[in-house]
C-alpha positions as CSV (number, residue, x, y, z in Angstrom):
1,M,61.8,145.0,149.6
2,V,65.3,146.2,148.3
3,S,65.3,147.8,144.9
4,A,67.5,146.1,142.2
5,S,68.4,149.2,140.3
6,P,71.5,150.1,142.3
7,F,72.8,146.6,141.7
8,R,72.2,146.8,138.0
9,K,74.0,150.2,137.8
10,E,77.0,148.7,139.7
11,L,77.1,145.7,137.4
12,K,76.9,148.0,134.3
13,R,79.8,150.1,135.7
14,A,81.8,147.0,136.2
15,R,81.3,145.7,132.7
16,T,81.8,149.0,130.8
17,G,84.5,150.4,133.1
18,R,82.6,153.7,133.4
19,K,81.4,155.3,136.7
20,D,78.0,156.7,137.4
21,S,78.2,160.5,138.0
22,N,75.7,160.1,140.9
23,S,77.6,157.4,142.5
24,R,79.3,158.1,145.8
25,M,81.9,155.4,145.3
26,P,85.3,156.8,146.2
27,Q,88.0,157.1,143.5
28,T,90.7,154.5,144.0
29,R,94.0,153.8,142.3
30,N,94.2,150.8,140.0
31,G,95.2,147.7,142.0
32,T,93.6,148.8,145.3
33,S,90.2,147.8,146.5
34,S,87.7,148.9,149.1
35,E,84.4,147.7,150.4
36,N,82.6,149.4,147.5
37,T,84.8,147.9,144.8
38,G,82.7,145.9,142.3
39,L,83.1,142.1,141.8
40,L,84.4,142.7,138.3
41,S,87.0,145.2,137.5
42,G,86.1,147.1,134.3
43,Q,89.7,148.0,133.3
44,E,91.1,144.6,133.9
45,Y,88.2,142.9,132.1
46,G,88.6,145.2,129.0
47,R,92.4,144.7,129.0
48,S,92.0,140.9,129.3
49,E,89.5,140.8,126.5
50,S,91.7,143.0,124.3
51,R,94.7,140.8,125.0
52,S,92.7,137.6,124.1
53,Q,91.4,139.2,120.9
54,S,95.0,140.2,119.9
55,I,96.3,136.7,120.5
56,G,93.4,135.3,118.5
57,D,94.0,137.7,115.6
58,Y,97.7,136.8,115.7
59,F,97.1,133.0,115.4
60,R,94.4,133.6,112.7
61,T,96.9,135.6,110.7
62,V,99.7,133.0,111.2
63,F,97.6,130.0,110.3
64,S,95.4,131.6,107.6
65,K,95.9,130.3,104.1
66,H,94.6,133.5,102.6
67,Q,97.2,135.9,104.0
68,T,100.6,135.9,105.5
69,A,102.3,138.9,107.2
70,G,105.4,140.2,105.3
71,M,104.5,139.0,101.8
72,E,104.3,142.7,100.6
73,S,107.4,143.8,102.4
74,E,110.1,145.6,100.3
75,N,112.8,143.8,102.3
76,K,113.5,140.6,100.5
77,F,114.8,138.9,103.6
78,V,111.3,139.3,105.0
79,R,109.3,138.9,101.8
80,I,110.8,135.6,100.6
81,P,110.4,133.7,103.9
82,A,106.9,135.0,104.1
83,Q,106.0,133.8,100.6
84,V,107.5,130.4,101.3
85,L,105.5,130.1,104.5
86,H,102.3,131.1,102.6
87,I,102.9,128.5,99.9
88,T,103.5,125.9,102.6
89,K,100.3,126.8,104.3
90,V,98.2,126.7,101.1
91,T,99.7,123.3,100.2
92,L,99.1,121.8,103.7
93,Y,95.5,123.0,103.7
94,S,94.8,121.7,100.2
95,N,93.6,118.2,101.5
96,Y,92.7,116.6,104.8
97,V,94.9,113.6,103.9
98,N,98.0,115.9,104.3
99,I,97.9,115.2,108.0
100,L,99.7,111.9,107.0
101,L,102.7,114.0,105.9
102,V,104.1,113.2,109.3
103,F,104.9,109.8,108.0
104,V,107.3,111.2,105.4
105,P,110.2,111.9,107.7
106,L,109.5,108.8,109.7
107,G,109.6,106.7,106.6
108,I,112.8,108.2,105.3
109,V,114.5,107.8,108.8
110,A,113.2,104.2,109.0
111,G,114.7,103.3,105.6
112,A,118.0,105.2,106.2
113,T,118.6,103.7,109.6
114,G,117.6,100.1,108.7
115,W,114.5,99.6,110.7
116,N,112.4,96.4,110.5
117,P,111.4,95.9,106.8
118,T,107.7,95.6,107.7
119,A,107.9,98.9,109.6
120,V,109.8,100.6,106.7
121,F,107.1,99.4,104.2
122,I,104.2,100.5,106.3
123,L,105.7,104.0,107.1
124,N,106.6,104.7,103.5
125,F,103.3,103.3,102.4
126,F,101.4,105.9,104.4
127,A,104.0,108.6,103.5
128,I,103.3,108.3,99.7
129,V,99.6,108.8,100.2
130,P,99.7,112.5,101.1
131,L,102.6,113.1,98.7
132,A,100.4,111.9,95.9
133,A,97.7,114.3,97.0
134,V,100.1,117.2,97.1
135,L,101.4,116.2,93.7
136,S,97.9,116.3,92.3
137,F,97.2,119.7,93.9
138,A,100.3,121.3,92.5
139,T,99.5,119.9,89.0
140,E,96.0,121.4,89.2
141,E,97.5,124.8,90.2
142,I,99.8,124.8,87.1
143,S,96.9,123.6,84.9
144,V,94.8,126.6,85.7
145,K,97.4,128.9,84.3
146,L,98.4,126.9,81.3
147,G,94.9,126.4,79.8
148,Q,93.0,123.4,78.7
149,T,95.4,121.8,76.2
150,M,98.6,122.1,78.2
151,G,96.8,121.4,81.3
152,G,95.5,118.1,79.9
153,L,99.0,117.2,78.8
154,L,100.4,118.0,82.3
155,N,97.7,116.0,84.0
156,A,98.5,113.1,81.7
157,T,102.1,113.4,82.7
158,F,101.8,113.9,86.4
159,G,98.4,112.2,87.0
160,N,100.0,108.9,87.6
161,A,103.5,110.1,88.7
162,V,103.5,108.1,91.8
163,E,102.9,104.8,90.0
164,L,105.5,105.8,87.4
165,I,108.2,106.6,90.0
166,V,107.6,103.4,91.9
167,S,107.6,101.4,88.7
168,I,110.8,103.0,87.4
169,I,112.6,102.2,90.7
170,A,111.3,98.6,90.6
171,L,112.3,98.3,87.0
172,R,115.8,99.5,87.8
173,N,116.0,96.8,90.5
174,G,114.9,94.2,88.0
175,E,111.5,93.7,89.8
176,I,109.6,93.1,86.5
177,R,106.8,91.2,88.4
178,I,106.3,94.2,90.7
179,V,106.1,96.6,87.7
180,Q,103.6,94.5,85.8
181,S,101.4,93.8,88.8
182,S,101.5,97.5,89.7
183,M,100.4,98.6,86.3
184,L,97.6,96.0,86.1
185,G,96.6,96.8,89.6
186,S,96.3,100.5,88.9
187,I,94.0,99.8,86.0
188,L,91.8,97.4,88.0
189,S,91.8,99.8,90.9
190,N,90.4,102.7,88.8
191,I,87.9,100.8,86.6
192,L,86.5,98.6,89.4
193,L,87.3,100.1,92.8
194,V,87.1,103.8,92.0
195,L,84.3,103.6,89.5
196,G,82.4,101.2,91.8
197,C,82.7,103.6,94.7
198,C,81.5,106.4,92.5
199,F,78.4,104.5,91.3
200,L,77.6,103.3,94.8
201,A,78.1,106.6,96.7
202,G,76.4,108.6,94.0
203,G,73.5,106.2,93.6
204,I,72.9,106.0,97.4
205,H,73.0,109.8,97.7
206,N,70.7,110.2,94.7
207,T,68.3,107.7,96.1
208,R,68.1,109.6,99.4
209,T,68.1,113.2,98.2
210,G,66.9,112.9,94.6
211,T,69.7,115.2,93.3
212,A,69.5,113.5,89.8
213,R,66.6,112.9,87.5
214,G,64.8,109.7,88.1
215,I,66.4,106.9,90.0
216,E,69.7,106.8,88.0
217,Q,72.5,109.1,87.3
218,D,73.4,110.0,83.8
219,F,76.7,110.5,82.0
220,N,78.0,111.0,78.5
221,S,77.6,107.6,76.9
222,T,79.6,108.6,73.8
223,V,82.6,109.6,75.9
224,A,82.3,106.5,78.0
225,S,82.0,104.3,74.9
226,T,85.2,105.8,73.5
227,M,87.1,105.2,76.7
228,S,85.9,101.6,77.0
229,S,86.8,100.9,73.4
230,L,90.4,102.1,74.1
231,M,90.5,100.0,77.2
232,A,89.4,97.0,75.1
233,V,92.3,97.7,72.7
234,A,94.6,97.9,75.8
235,S,93.4,94.5,77.0
236,A,93.9,93.1,73.5
237,S,97.5,94.3,73.6
238,L,98.0,92.0,76.6
239,I,96.0,89.1,75.2
240,I,98.0,88.9,72.0
241,P,101.5,88.4,73.7
242,A,99.9,85.8,76.0
243,T,98.4,84.0,73.0
244,L,101.7,84.2,71.0
245,Y,103.5,82.8,74.0
246,A,101.2,79.8,74.1
247,A,101.4,79.3,70.3
248,L,105.2,79.3,70.4
249,A,105.5,77.0,73.4
250,N,106.4,74.0,71.2
251,S,108.3,76.0,68.7
252,K,112.1,75.9,68.3
253,E,112.2,79.7,67.9
254,D,113.5,81.9,70.7
255,V,110.2,82.7,72.5
256,A,111.6,85.4,74.8
257,T,113.1,87.3,71.9
258,N,109.9,87.2,69.8
259,I,107.8,88.3,72.7
260,L,110.2,91.2,73.4
261,I,110.0,92.3,69.7
262,L,106.2,92.2,69.8
263,S,106.1,94.1,73.1
264,H,108.4,96.9,71.8
265,G,106.3,97.4,68.6
266,T,103.0,97.2,70.5
267,A,104.2,99.8,73.0
268,I,105.1,102.3,70.3
269,I,101.6,101.8,68.7
270,L,99.9,102.3,72.1
271,L,101.8,105.5,72.7
272,I,100.7,106.8,69.3
273,L,97.1,105.9,70.1
274,Y,97.3,107.8,73.3
275,V,98.6,110.9,71.6
276,L,95.7,110.6,69.0
277,Y,93.3,110.3,71.9
278,L,94.6,113.5,73.4
279,V,94.2,115.3,70.0
280,F,90.7,113.8,69.8
281,Q,89.7,115.0,73.2
282,L,91.3,118.4,73.3
283,R,91.1,119.5,69.6
284,T,89.1,117.7,66.9
285,H,86.2,116.4,69.0
286,A,86.3,118.6,72.1
287,N,82.5,119.2,71.8
288,L,81.9,115.6,72.9
289,F,83.6,116.4,76.2
290,D,81.8,119.7,76.8
291,A,79.8,118.2,79.7
292,E,82.9,117.1,81.5
293,Q,84.7,120.4,80.8
294,A,81.6,122.4,82.0
295,A,81.7,120.4,85.3
296,Q,85.4,121.2,85.6
297,D,84.9,124.9,84.9
298,E,82.0,125.1,87.4
299,N,84.3,123.8,90.1
300,A,87.3,125.8,89.0
301,E,88.8,128.2,91.5
302,E,91.3,130.9,91.2
303,P,94.9,129.7,91.5
304,Q,96.3,129.9,95.0
305,M,99.9,130.2,94.0
306,S,102.0,131.1,91.0
307,P,103.1,128.5,88.4
308,W,106.7,128.8,89.5
309,A,105.8,128.0,93.1
310,A,103.7,125.1,92.0
311,A,106.6,123.8,89.9
312,G,108.9,124.1,92.9
313,I,106.4,122.0,94.9
314,L,106.3,119.4,92.1
315,V,110.1,119.1,92.2
316,V,110.3,118.8,96.0
317,V,107.4,116.3,96.2
318,T,108.8,114.2,93.3
319,I,112.1,113.9,95.1
320,A,110.3,112.9,98.3
321,V,108.2,110.3,96.5
322,A,111.4,108.9,94.8
323,I,113.1,108.5,98.2
324,C,110.1,106.9,99.9
325,A,109.4,104.7,96.9
326,E,113.1,103.6,97.0
327,Y,112.8,102.4,100.6
328,L,109.3,100.9,99.8
329,V,110.5,98.8,97.0
330,D,113.7,97.7,98.8
331,S,111.6,96.4,101.7
332,I,109.3,94.3,99.6
333,D,111.5,91.2,99.5
334,S,111.8,91.1,103.2
335,L,108.1,91.8,103.7
336,V,107.3,88.9,101.4
337,A,109.5,86.6,103.4
338,T,108.2,87.6,106.8
339,A,104.6,88.4,106.2
340,H,104.0,85.6,103.6
341,I,102.4,87.9,101.1
342,S,103.1,87.4,97.4
343,K,104.7,90.1,95.3
344,T,101.8,90.0,93.0
345,F,99.4,90.9,95.7
346,I,101.6,93.8,96.9
347,G,102.0,95.2,93.4
348,L,98.4,94.6,92.3
349,I,96.4,95.6,95.4
350,L,98.5,97.5,97.9
351,L,100.7,99.8,95.7
352,P,97.8,101.1,93.5
353,I,95.9,102.1,96.6
354,V,98.9,104.3,97.6
355,G,99.2,106.0,94.2
356,N,95.5,106.5,93.5
357,A,94.3,107.6,97.0
358,A,93.8,111.3,96.0
359,E,92.0,110.4,92.8
360,H,89.7,108.0,94.7
361,V,88.5,110.7,97.0
362,T,88.1,113.3,94.2
363,A,86.1,110.9,92.0
364,V,83.7,109.9,94.9
365,V,83.2,113.5,95.9
366,V,82.2,114.7,92.4
367,A,80.0,111.6,92.0
368,V,78.0,112.5,95.1
369,K,77.6,116.0,93.7
370,D,76.0,114.3,90.6
371,K,78.9,115.2,88.3
372,M,79.2,111.8,86.8
373,D,81.0,112.9,83.6
374,L,83.8,114.3,85.7
375,A,83.9,111.1,87.9
376,M,84.1,108.9,84.8
377,G,86.9,111.1,83.5
378,V,88.9,110.6,86.7
379,A,88.3,106.9,87.0
380,I,88.5,105.5,83.4
381,G,90.7,108.4,82.2
382,S,93.4,107.3,84.8
383,S,93.1,103.7,83.7
384,M,93.7,104.8,80.1
385,Q,96.7,106.7,81.1
386,I,98.2,103.6,82.7
387,A,97.3,101.3,79.9
388,L,98.2,103.5,76.9
389,L,100.9,105.8,78.3
390,V,102.6,104.6,81.5
391,T,102.9,100.8,80.7
392,P,104.2,101.3,77.1
393,F,106.6,104.0,78.4
394,L,108.0,101.5,80.9
395,V,108.4,98.9,78.1
396,I,110.3,101.4,76.0
397,L,112.4,102.4,79.1
398,G,113.2,98.8,79.7
399,W,114.3,98.6,76.0
400,I,116.6,101.5,76.5
401,T,118.1,100.3,79.7
402,D,118.4,96.7,78.6
403,V,115.8,95.3,81.0
404,P,113.4,92.7,79.4
405,M,110.2,94.4,80.3
406,T,107.4,93.0,78.1
407,L,103.7,93.1,77.7
408,H,103.5,89.4,78.3
409,F,101.7,89.3,81.6
410,E,100.9,86.1,83.4
411,T,97.9,84.3,81.9
412,F,95.8,84.6,85.0
413,E,96.4,88.3,85.2
414,T,95.5,88.7,81.5
415,V,92.2,86.9,81.9
416,V,91.3,88.9,84.9
417,F,92.1,92.2,83.1
418,F,90.0,91.2,80.1
419,L,87.0,90.1,82.1
420,S,87.2,93.3,84.2
421,V,87.1,95.5,81.0
422,L,84.3,93.3,79.7
423,V,82.1,93.9,82.8
424,V,82.8,97.6,82.9
425,T,81.9,97.9,79.2
426,Y,78.5,96.2,79.9
427,V,77.9,98.5,82.9
428,I,78.6,101.8,81.2
429,Q,77.2,101.2,77.7
430,D,73.8,102.6,78.5
431,G,75.1,105.9,79.9
432,K,73.4,105.5,83.3
433,S,74.5,104.3,86.7
434,N,73.0,103.2,90.0
435,Y,74.2,101.9,93.3
436,L,73.6,98.3,92.4
437,E,76.0,98.5,89.5
438,G,78.5,100.1,91.8
439,A,78.1,97.2,94.2
440,M,78.7,94.8,91.4
441,L,82.0,96.5,90.4
442,L,83.2,96.6,94.0
443,G,82.2,92.9,94.5
444,L,84.2,91.9,91.4
445,Y,87.3,93.9,92.7
446,I,87.1,92.2,96.1
447,I,86.9,88.8,94.4
448,I,90.0,89.6,92.4
449,A,91.8,90.8,95.5
450,L,91.0,87.6,97.3
451,A,92.2,85.6,94.3
452,F,95.5,87.4,94.2
453,L,95.9,87.1,98.0
454,V,96.0,83.3,97.6
455,Y,97.9,83.5,94.3
456,P,101.5,82.4,95.0
457,D,104.5,83.9,93.2
458,D,105.8,80.5,92.1
459,A,102.6,79.8,90.1
460,S,103.8,82.2,87.4
461,G,106.4,79.8,86.1
462,P,106.0,78.8,82.4
463,A,106.6,75.1,83.1
464,D,103.5,73.8,81.4
465,P,102.1,75.5,78.4
466,N,98.8,73.6,78.5
467,P,97.2,75.8,81.2
468,A,98.1,78.8,79.2
469,K,96.5,77.4,76.1
470,E,93.4,76.5,78.1
471,A,93.2,80.0,79.6
472,V,93.6,81.6,76.1
473,G,90.7,79.4,75.0
474,M,88.7,80.9,77.8
475,V,89.5,84.4,76.6
476,V,88.5,83.6,73.0
477,G,85.3,82.1,74.3
478,S,84.5,85.3,76.2
479,V,85.3,87.4,73.1
480,K,82.8,85.3,71.1
481,T,80.2,85.7,73.7
482,F,80.7,89.4,73.9
483,V,80.5,89.9,70.1
484,G,77.4,87.7,70.0
485,L,75.6,89.8,72.5
């Protein structure tokens, strides 16, 4: 039987590149071979492994978000491009949805070269989704440096920047129906779709893993009650103009002028209420929001870029959003004519999904981690920003630019908004949530989406005041029922 030890020695020499002192194998030059040459060349193997490792290190350095070669260089022609590359990498790695950034140049090219309106709408629709995520990331980076108060104000300003930009462009084009539908749709999307997904995902995860106490997830009922009360005031600000319109239907007064005066005054009051809410949350009653702030502090990370770099990203992304939104709004009329979809459905269902995509993901993720106070702050807090800040601001902006933007929404939309706030108030009043309540909110949102899918644009005409009066009567009856309970 042949011994295996010589073979093992030969294999060891081949792997390590060393020669056994007792071996009689003749010395050969690199690149030549003999009958005693091993199957594996030690030098070539080591050189190949070293080359592969060097290439791997190179790519890891180039694509790493933690370091970029040349950032510490004294040569500014090396340092500045390296810093720009590093900031770009950090931004791109901030969210998985950023892979959709490829649609940004496609959407801009499609709009600039006059592609099919449906293609222009779809491309810019998907382009705005990652831009909204980058906008949110840059805002958070600046907020870390500015502190709680200024960070809260900044989040209030840029939290719904996409909806604001789209609405300003639509308002400039005279698309008041798109503006009103987009504002109402953003509110419904947050309080029904986002909150419903939070309750459903968090409830199912809690049921399977038991991450929360008992069979329900808890949140700060005082904070939730305050938010729902402000949402009720916001819904009343829409019901009152609709009621006044129905009351003045048979009057000889100029109804449009009176509604416009009422909307301007109401918008100013809503803005004041929002400022008072910020003072309430960040200053005088900050202790009520300690649970939410603690959850935010627990997840807080060190800033990945300087405030100036984040501000530069905000400027660039805001310009990109404005360009994509311009092409998106311009393609709506052609899309309505070809796809037979109403403007109301586009503004109320499709556009809010674009603007709130990043917030949707954030809220669901923190809900699964049993941080329900933070999830409530994202969902209902965003709705409050739309109702008390963005919508009144657009009314004032229309006043300045001589565009008759009012708070007189269509009766059907007003009733839907009020009933949605009513249901959400019932659901959150006990300070607990479960997956069934989440399913209820999602079910209501789907019902509303189906209703607006079959809701034609020509149904919004004020030809007959009697349906408006009848709908207002329904609202009043619902208020009486709510107060009675």
